[in-house]
DSSP file (Angstrom, degrees, kcal/mol; ACC not computed):
  #  RESIDUE AA STRUCTURE BP1 BP2  ACC     N-H-->O    O-->H-N    N-H-->O    O-->H-N    TCO  KAPPA ALPHA  PHI   PSI    X-CA   Y-CA   Z-CA
    1    1 A M              0   0    0      0, 0.0     2,-0.4     0, 0.0     0, 0.0   0.000 360.0 360.0 360.0 140.0  106.3   78.4  113.0
    2    2 A M        -     0   0    0      2,-0.0     2,-0.4     0, 0.0     0, 0.0  -0.965 360.0-171.0-116.8 133.4  105.5   80.7  110.2
    3    3 A L        -     0   0    0     -2,-0.4     2,-0.4     2,-0.0     0, 0.0  -0.983   5.7-167.2-130.2 132.2  102.1   80.6  108.6
    4    4 A E        -     0   0    0     -2,-0.4     2,-0.4     2,-0.0    -2,-0.0  -0.943   1.4-171.7-114.9 137.8  101.0   82.4  105.4
    5    5 A Q        -     0   0    0     -2,-0.4     2,-0.4     2,-0.0    30,-0.0  -0.964   8.6-157.7-130.8 117.5   97.4   82.6  104.4
    6    6 A W        -     0   0    0     -2,-0.4    -2,-0.0    28,-0.1     0, 0.0  -0.794   9.6-169.3 -97.2 132.5   96.6   84.0  101.0
    7    7 A N        -     0   0    0     -2,-0.4    29,-0.1    29,-0.0     2,-0.1  -0.942  27.3-107.7-121.3 143.6   93.1   85.4  100.4
    8    8 A P        -     0   0    0      0, 0.0    28,-0.1     0, 0.0    25,-0.0  -0.419  26.1-173.5 -67.6 143.2   91.6   86.5   97.1
    9    9 A V        -     0   0    0      1,-0.4    28,-0.0    -2,-0.1    27,-0.0   0.432  48.0 -94.2-115.4  -4.7   91.2   90.2   96.6
   10   10 A G  S    S-     0   0    0      2,-0.0    -1,-0.4    26,-0.0    28,-0.1  -0.758  75.2  -7.4 121.5-170.4   89.3   90.3   93.4
   11   11 A P        -     0   0    0      0, 0.0     2,-0.4     0, 0.0    28,-0.2  -0.381  64.5-148.1 -63.4 138.5   90.1   90.6   89.7
   12   12 A I  E     -a   39   0A   0     26,-2.9    28,-2.9    -2,-0.1     2,-0.5  -0.922   1.9-150.5-112.6 130.9   93.8   91.3   89.1
   13   13 A G  E     -a   40   0A   0     -2,-0.4     2,-0.5    26,-0.2    28,-0.2  -0.891  10.8-167.9-101.9 129.3   95.0   93.4   86.1
   14   14 A V  E     -a   41   0A   0     26,-2.7    28,-3.2    -2,-0.5     2,-0.5  -0.976   3.6-172.5-119.1 122.4   98.5   92.6   84.7
   15   15 A I  E     -a   42   0A   0     -2,-0.5     2,-0.3    26,-0.2    28,-0.2  -0.970  11.3-164.8-113.2 118.4  100.1   94.9   82.2
   16   16 A S        -     0   0    0     26,-2.0     2,-0.1    -2,-0.5    -2,-0.0  -0.797  10.3-133.5-108.8 149.5  103.4   93.6   80.7
   17   17 A A    >   -     0   0    0     -2,-0.3     3,-0.5     3,-0.3    27,-0.3  -0.368  29.1-103.0 -90.8 172.1  106.0   95.5   78.8
   18   18 A F  T 3  S+     0   0    0      1,-0.2    -1,-0.1     2,-0.1    -2,-0.0   0.810 114.4  57.7 -67.5 -32.1  107.8   94.6   75.6
   19   19 A N  T 3  S+     0   0    0      1,-0.3    -1,-0.2     2,-0.1     3,-0.1   0.731 121.7  21.8 -79.0 -21.0  111.0   93.4   77.2
   20   20 A F  S <> S+     0   0    0     -3,-0.5     4,-1.3     1,-0.1     5,-0.4  -0.468  72.6 158.0-137.2  62.8  109.5   90.8   79.4
   21   21 A P  T  4 S+     0   0    0      0, 0.0     4,-0.4     0, 0.0    -2,-0.1   0.847  80.5  24.6 -63.7 -35.3  106.1   89.9   77.8
   22   22 A C  T  > S+     0   0    0      2,-0.1     4,-2.8     3,-0.1     5,-0.2   0.805 115.7  60.2 -98.4 -34.3  105.7   86.5   79.4
   23   23 A A  H  > S+     0   0    0      2,-0.2     4,-2.8     1,-0.2     5,-0.2   0.947 106.1  46.0 -63.3 -49.9  107.8   86.7   82.5
   24   24 A V  H  X S+     0   0    0     -4,-1.3     4,-2.2     1,-0.2     5,-0.3   0.922 115.3  47.8 -59.7 -45.2  105.9   89.6   84.1
   25   25 A S  H  > S+     0   0    0     -5,-0.4     4,-2.9    -4,-0.4     5,-0.3   0.923 112.1  50.5 -63.2 -42.7  102.6   87.9   83.3
   26   26 A G  H  X S+     0   0    0     -4,-2.8     4,-2.2     2,-0.2     5,-0.2   0.927 110.9  47.2 -60.4 -46.4  103.7   84.6   84.6
   27   27 A W  H  X S+     0   0    0     -4,-2.8     4,-1.4    -5,-0.2    -1,-0.2   0.949 120.4  36.9 -61.3 -49.0  105.0   85.9   87.9
   28   28 A N  H  X S+     0   0    0     -4,-2.2     4,-2.2    -5,-0.2    -2,-0.2   0.870 117.0  51.5 -73.9 -38.3  101.8   88.0   88.6
   29   29 A T  H  X S+     0   0    0     -4,-2.9     4,-2.8    -5,-0.3     5,-0.3   0.907 107.3  52.7 -67.0 -42.8   99.4   85.5   87.2
   30   30 A A  H  X S+     0   0    0     -4,-2.2     4,-2.2    -5,-0.3    -1,-0.2   0.924 111.9  45.4 -59.5 -45.0  100.7   82.5   89.2
   31   31 A I  H  X S+     0   0    0     -4,-1.4     4,-1.9    -5,-0.2    -1,-0.2   0.923 114.4  48.5 -63.8 -44.9  100.4   84.4   92.5
   32   32 A A  H  X>S+     0   0    0     -4,-2.2     5,-2.9     1,-0.2     4,-0.8   0.920 112.4  47.5 -63.7 -44.2   96.9   85.7   91.6
   33   33 A L  H ><5S+     0   0    0     -4,-2.8     3,-0.7     1,-0.2    -1,-0.2   0.899 110.1  53.1 -66.9 -40.4   95.6   82.2   90.6
   34   34 A V  H 3<5S+     0   0    0     -4,-2.2    -1,-0.2    -5,-0.3    -2,-0.2   0.888 109.4  49.7 -61.4 -37.0   97.1   80.6   93.7
   35   35 A C  H 3<5S-     0   0    0     -4,-1.9    -1,-0.3    -5,-0.2    -2,-0.2   0.629 123.9-105.6 -77.8 -13.3   95.3   83.1   95.8
   36   36 A G  T <<5S+     0   0    0     -4,-0.8    -3,-0.2    -3,-0.7     2,-0.2   0.634  73.7 135.3 100.8  16.1   92.0   82.5   94.0
   37   37 A D      < -     0   0    0     -5,-2.9    -1,-0.3    -6,-0.2     2,-0.3  -0.600  52.2-123.7 -95.2 156.8   91.8   85.6   91.9
   38   38 A S        -     0   0    0     -2,-0.2   -26,-2.9   -28,-0.1     2,-0.4  -0.669  27.4-138.9 -92.2 157.3   90.9   86.0   88.3
   39   39 A V  E     -ab  12  71A   0     31,-3.3    33,-2.6    -2,-0.3     2,-0.5  -0.961  16.8-167.5-127.4 133.8   93.4   87.7   85.9
   40   40 A L  E     -ab  13  72A   0    -28,-2.9   -26,-2.7    -2,-0.4     2,-0.5  -0.983  20.7-161.4-113.6 116.4   93.0   90.2   83.0
   41   41 A W  E     -ab  14  73A   0     31,-3.3    33,-2.7    -2,-0.5     2,-0.7  -0.881  13.0-166.8-107.3 126.6   96.3   90.4   81.1
   42   42 A K  E     -ab  15  74A   0    -28,-3.2   -26,-2.0    -2,-0.5    33,-0.2  -0.934  20.2-156.0-107.8 106.7   97.1   93.3   78.8
   43   43 A G        -     0   0    0     -2,-0.7    33,-0.3    31,-0.6     5,-0.1  -0.310  29.1 -83.9 -78.5 164.3  100.1   92.2   76.8
   44   44 A A    >   -     0   0    0    -27,-0.3     3,-1.0     3,-0.2     7,-0.2  -0.376  31.6-129.8 -66.1 144.8  102.6   94.6   75.1
   45   45 A E  G >  S+     0   0    0      1,-0.2     3,-1.0     2,-0.2     4,-0.1   0.870 107.8  52.3 -62.0 -37.2  101.5   95.9   71.8
   46   46 A S  G 3  S+     0   0    0      1,-0.3    -1,-0.2     2,-0.1     3,-0.1   0.550 115.0  41.7 -79.6  -6.3  104.8   95.0   70.2
   47   47 A A  G <> S+     0   0    0     -3,-1.0     4,-2.1     1,-0.1    -1,-0.3  -0.161  71.9 132.4-128.2  38.8  104.6   91.4   71.4
   48   48 A S  H <> S+     0   0    0     -3,-1.0     4,-2.5     1,-0.2     5,-0.2   0.874  71.1  53.0 -62.9 -38.3  100.9   90.7   70.7
   49   49 A L  H  > S+     0   0    0      1,-0.2     4,-2.4     2,-0.2    -1,-0.2   0.877 109.0  50.4 -64.9 -35.8  101.5   87.4   69.0
   50   50 A T  H  > S+     0   0    0      2,-0.2     4,-2.6     1,-0.2     5,-0.2   0.919 110.3  50.2 -64.9 -40.9  103.5   86.2   72.0
   51   51 A S  H  X S+     0   0    0     -4,-2.1     4,-2.4    -7,-0.2    -2,-0.2   0.910 111.7  47.5 -63.4 -43.1  100.7   87.3   74.3
   52   52 A V  H  X S+     0   0    0     -4,-2.5     4,-2.1     2,-0.2    -1,-0.2   0.923 113.0  48.8 -65.5 -42.9   98.0   85.4   72.2
   53   53 A A  H  X S+     0   0    0     -4,-2.4     4,-1.9     1,-0.2    -2,-0.2   0.936 114.3  44.1 -62.9 -47.0  100.1   82.3   72.0
   54   54 A V  H  X S+     0   0    0     -4,-2.6     4,-2.7     1,-0.2     5,-0.2   0.895 111.5  54.7 -65.9 -39.3  100.8   82.2   75.8
   55   55 A S  H  X S+     0   0    0     -4,-2.4     4,-2.5    -5,-0.2    -1,-0.2   0.879 107.2  50.2 -63.0 -38.0   97.2   83.0   76.5
   56   56 A R  H  X S+     0   0    0     -4,-2.1     4,-2.1     2,-0.2    -1,-0.2   0.898 112.4  47.3 -66.0 -39.3   96.0   80.0   74.5
   57   57 A V  H  X S+     0   0    0     -4,-1.9     4,-2.3     2,-0.2     5,-0.2   0.957 115.2  44.3 -66.5 -49.1   98.4   77.7   76.2
   58   58 A V  H  X S+     0   0    0     -4,-2.7     4,-2.5     1,-0.2    -2,-0.2   0.911 114.4  49.2 -63.4 -43.0   97.5   78.9   79.7
   59   59 A T  H  X S+     0   0    0     -4,-2.5     4,-2.6    -5,-0.2    -1,-0.2   0.885 110.4  51.7 -61.7 -41.2   93.7   78.9   79.0
   60   60 A S  H  X S+     0   0    0     -4,-2.1     4,-2.2    -5,-0.2    -2,-0.2   0.910 111.2  46.7 -63.6 -42.7   93.9   75.4   77.6
   61   61 A V  H  X S+     0   0    0     -4,-2.3     4,-1.0     2,-0.2    -2,-0.2   0.920 113.6  48.2 -66.9 -43.4   95.7   74.1   80.6
   62   62 A L  H  <>S+     0   0    0     -4,-2.5     5,-2.7    -5,-0.2     3,-0.5   0.923 112.3  49.0 -66.4 -41.2   93.3   75.8   83.0
   63   63 A D  H ><5S+     0   0    0     -4,-2.6     3,-1.6     1,-0.2     5,-0.3   0.900 106.4  56.2 -62.7 -40.2   90.2   74.5   81.1
   64   64 A D  H 3<5S+     0   0    0     -4,-2.2    -1,-0.2     1,-0.3    -2,-0.2   0.769 110.5  46.2 -63.2 -24.0   91.6   71.0   81.1
   65   65 A H  T 3<5S-     0   0    0     -4,-1.0    -1,-0.3    -3,-0.5    -2,-0.2   0.221 122.6-102.7-106.7  15.0   91.8   71.1   84.9
   66   66 A G  T < 5S+     0   0    0     -3,-1.6    -3,-0.2    -5,-0.1    -2,-0.1   0.747  82.6 125.4  79.5  25.5   88.3   72.6   85.4
   67   67 A F    > < -     0   0    0     -5,-2.7     3,-0.6     1,-0.2    -4,-0.2   0.119  47.1-163.4-106.1  22.5   89.2   76.2   86.1
   68   68 A G  T 3   -     0   0    0     -6,-0.3     2,-1.0    -5,-0.3     3,-0.3   0.137  58.2 -16.0  40.6-139.0   87.0   77.9   83.4
   69   69 A S  T 3  S+     0   0    0      1,-0.2    -1,-0.2    -7,-0.1     3,-0.1  -0.598  81.9 128.4-103.7  72.4   87.8   81.4   82.4
   70   70 A V    <   +     0   0    0     -2,-1.0   -31,-3.3    -3,-0.6     2,-0.4   0.488  69.3  57.9 -97.9  -5.4   89.9   82.8   85.2
   71   71 A F  E     +b   39   0A   0     -3,-0.3     2,-0.4   -33,-0.2   -31,-0.2  -0.984  66.6 174.0-128.8 119.3   92.6   84.0   82.8
   72   72 A T  E     -b   40   0A   0    -33,-2.6   -31,-3.3    -2,-0.4     2,-0.4  -0.975  16.9-151.6-131.5 141.0   91.7   86.5   80.1
   73   73 A L  E     -b   41   0A   0     -2,-0.4     2,-0.4   -33,-0.2   -31,-0.2  -0.903  11.5-178.1-108.7 136.6   93.8   88.4   77.5
   74   74 A C  E     -b   42   0A   0    -33,-2.7   -31,-0.6    -2,-0.4     2,-0.3  -0.998   8.1-163.6-133.1 136.8   92.9   91.8   76.1
   75   75 A Q        +     0   0    0     -2,-0.4     2,-0.3   -33,-0.2   -31,-0.1  -0.843  31.4 102.7-117.7 151.1   95.0   93.6   73.5
   76   76 A G        -     0   0    0    -33,-0.3     2,-0.1    -2,-0.3   -31,-0.1  -0.947  68.7 -48.1 163.2-175.6   95.1   97.2   72.3
   77   77 A T     >> -     0   0    0     -2,-0.3     4,-2.6     1,-0.1     5,-0.8  -0.379  54.2-108.2 -77.9 163.2   97.1  100.4   72.7
   78   78 A G  I  4>S+     0   0    0      1,-0.2     5,-1.7     2,-0.2     6,-0.2   0.872 118.5  48.8 -57.8 -41.0   98.1  101.7   76.1
   79   79 A K  I  45S+     0   0    0      3,-0.2    -1,-0.2     1,-0.2     5,-0.2   0.880 114.7  44.3 -68.2 -37.7   95.7  104.5   76.0
   80   80 A E  I  45S+     0   0    0      3,-0.1     4,-0.2     2,-0.1    -2,-0.2   0.952 134.1   9.6 -71.1 -50.4   92.7  102.3   75.0
   81   81 A V  I  X5S+     0   0    0     -4,-2.6     4,-2.3     2,-0.1     5,-0.2   0.890 123.6  54.4-101.1 -50.6   93.2   99.4   77.3
   82   82 A G  I  ><S+     0   0    0     -5,-0.8     4,-2.0     1,-0.2    -3,-0.2   0.888 109.6  47.3 -57.0 -44.7   95.9  100.2   79.8
   83   83 A E  H  4<S+     0   0    0     -5,-1.7    -1,-0.2     1,-0.2    -2,-0.1   0.852 110.8  52.9 -67.6 -33.4   94.3  103.4   81.1
   84   84 A S  H  4 S+     0   0    0     -4,-0.2    -1,-0.2    -6,-0.2    -2,-0.2   0.874 109.9  49.2 -67.3 -37.3   90.9  101.8   81.4
   85   85 A M  H  <        0   0    0     -4,-2.3    -2,-0.2     1,-0.3    -1,-0.2   0.878 360.0 360.0 -68.7 -36.5   92.5   99.0   83.5
   86   86 A I     <        0   0    0     -4,-2.0    -1,-0.3    -5,-0.2    -2,-0.2   0.526 360.0 360.0 -72.5 360.0   94.3  101.4   85.8
C-alpha cells in the first residue's frame, strides 16, 4: 500500500511566464489548493488580460463553493512584484 499525505506549508507564490500564462498557474495552483495553501499569482506582463480573466473565473468558482479568498492575482513588472515575491 502506498499512502500520500499532503500538508499545507503556507502561502504559495506562483510566477508564470508569457508562453504558458495559464498552464503554469493551473498546475501549481491546483496542487497548492488541494494541500490547503493559499495562492498569490503573478501573471506575465505581456498576458495581463489573460491573467485577469482566469483569475476572475477561478475566484468566482471558489467563492461559489465557500472558499473565500484563497487565490489572489497581483500584476506588475518583474522587478516590482516578482522580486518582492521571491
